[in-house]
Residue, then its C-alpha position, 0 to 999 in steps of 0.5 A: m439634383k440638390r442644385l435643382l432643388k435649391k433653385r426651385n425652393t428659392k422660386i418658391i420663397i421669391a413667389g411667396f414673398l411676392f405674393l405677401h407683398l401683393i396682399f399688403l398692397f391690396n389691403l393698405k391704404f392707396t395714394a392716387w396722386p391726381e397728376m399720375t391720372l390727369w397729366p397722362y390723360l390729357i396727352t392722350k386727349g393730344w395736350l403737349p406736355y409742358k407746353d399744354i401742361a405744367i410739369a415740373h418733373t422729367p417726362l419718362l413715367l408719364v410717357d409710360l402712364t400715357i401709353l398705358y391709358k391709350l391702351f387700357g384707358v384711364g382709371l384707378l384700377q389701371l393705375k394700381i395695377y401698374t404701381w403694384l407691377l412696378v413694385l413686384l418687378t423692384d422686388v425680382l430686381l433686388f433679389w436678383v441684383v444681389r444674388e448676382i453681386w453677393n449671394r443668394k442668402t443676402a438676396i433673401f435677406s435684403l427681400i425680407f427687409f425691403i418689403p415691409f419698409q417699402l410700404f412704410y415709407e409710403g410706397n402703395g401709390l405711384w410717384f416719380d420716386l417709386a420709379l426711380a427706385p428700380m432705375a437707381l438699383v440697376v446703375f448700382y449693379l451696372i457700376k458693380k459689374k463695370d459696364y459703365l456705358w449701360a451704366g451711363i444710359f440707365w442713369t440718364l433714364a432715371f434722371l429723365t423719370k426725376q431730376t433728384a437722380f442728379w445725386l446718384l452721379i456721386p456714388a456712381g462716380l466713386g464707383c468709378i474711381q474704386g480700385i484705380s491708383l492715383q499713379k494711373p489716372q487713365k483708367f478713371i478717364e476711360k470708365s468716365k468716357k463710357f459713362a458720359s458716352g451713354m449719358l450724353g447719347t441717351f439724353l441727346i436722343a431724348i432732346l432731339v424727340i422733344w425738339a422734334l415734337g415742339f415743346l424743347k423751350d417749354f420743357y426746359y423752362w418747367a422741368f429745369e428753370f422752375g423745376i430745379g431753380i424756382l420750385p425748391k425755393a418756392q414759398g409753401q414748397i419748403h416742408l421740413p420735419s418735426l424731431r419726431q418725424l425725423a426720428i422716425s423716418f431715419f430709425p430705419f436707417s441705423i442699420l448702417f451701423f451695424l453694417f460698418l460692423t459686418q463689412k469691409r469699411k470701404e464698402s460699407i462707405l460706398l454702399s451708404i453713400w448710395v443710400i444718402a444719395g437716395v434720400l436726398g430727394a426728400f429736401p427740401r419737401w419732407e414726404l415719406f414716399h421721397f425715401q423710395p430710391a433710397l430703400p433698395f440700397l438700405a435692403i442690400a445694407g440689411g440683407l448683408v448685415f443679416s446674413q452675417i448675424k452669427k458672426l457678431k459679437p453678443i452685445t451687438k446681437i442684442l443691439l440687432i434684436g433691439y432694432v429688429v423689435l423696434s422695427i416691427v412696432l413701427v411698421s406694425k403701428y402704420y400697418l394697423r392705421e393704414w389697413g383697409r382704409e380708402t384710396r387716398f384723392f378718390e374719396p366718396e366725394i370725389k366720385q359724386i362730383t365726377t357723377y355730377v359733371k357727367e349728368n350735367i354736361e353736354q359732349n365737349d362742354k368744358i369745365y374747371v376745377l379749383n382748390a380740388w382734384d384735378s383727377v376730376y377732369a379725367l375720371s369724368n372724361t372732360l377737359p379743362a377751360v384753361r389751356p395750358w393747365i396750371p395746377h392750383l398751388p401757390w408756387y405756380m399761381r404766383l408766377l408772373g402773368i399766370q393768374e391773367d391768363i387763366v382768367s382770360s381763358l376762362d372768359i372766352v371759354r366760359p365753362k359750364l361748370i366750375i368745381q371750387g373745393e371750400y377754402s380751409e384756414t391753413g395749408l395748401s388749400s387755404y391759398k386763394p388766387e385773388l384774380i381768379d376768385e374776383f373773376i368767378k364771383d362776377n361771372y359765376e353763381i353757386n348752383d349746388n354742393i356736394g360736401s366741401y365742393l361749391i358748383f358753380i354755373p354762369t350767371k344768368 
């Protein structure tokens, strides 16, 4: 009877935390990344990823979103629901994994730790890093349970979600080595074979599907040659933090100091390596949401520390209380700043532009969006005048022949409308692709403006 009550109480506690997390998600600013709308939308219209759309990421998340939009249509509500379900799934998965490996108490503390920091690290918005977090957690669990075949399968799925899953191979490999004597290397070989079989088998299936769909060469170029070889070093892509940003970003990670005081050294080191592997995706373009894959492991560290708080020395307890107080201040300031704010990339001007486009074009007319949020295509149910579609970002536009191809397409298609955001003096919106700008000036004239966006029509 006590066991049943305990189980029921646990479900109530978890449901309460999920509900609380959902309330925060609903009220804090949501980030609707334009790519999460545009790319799947174009795929639903028959455009092939990589061949017709320049995408520097691996495709699994986009496949998921394409299915979602095909079933339920394209819109902000659909994107929010998908994102929030993914976040809540990560909550449940975190609790379950920690309970299975450690215990219920540690699992509850891990969830308490995870929820506020998941939001603080800009987790209220769908990007590849957010989808990578539950994948990384599954790989961690399977390694812990010595199920190396499935660990290899899920690592590949993680890599097909985002290339930075590569770094998870480091702690996964160390997990395979754990407990093996140097005198018996055959055990490590057996584990590695199982992991490699799952990894290579899954990757081979993915490659065969991509090959059958006819864009294997384009996939290799954009996701590997460009995404891994060119993009990280491209001018404008490197964005390093200030000392203040660095301090704020890494303050929550100081929980690892307490981890080493409460847990065995070997276990603390291995868990810390999982945390570090999850953080490496934040370089070289520093943004808080890139920390998402590390947060489940940081939460596990927090759960292990707080579940052992009674065993800490008085001075350590005082330091831990200081950590908690500063964390509350840090998180509260973020919540107060972002509470009730409008959705990012879905500002009133974008809604007005969408309405304007719908009212001023005929069916099958094409438009071109420059230096503005590309989600306008999806929201207005129009298609770009340029195929393949290339993002208006300097590291794409500066590639050899890209602007020439875009101008050639614009000259042939002659879009009914061109929406152009005004160029700023600094930042990404200051980049002006010269050849495209020259074509617009020679062949189009300003017909209207909506806020900081100019509406061009063909010159009569």
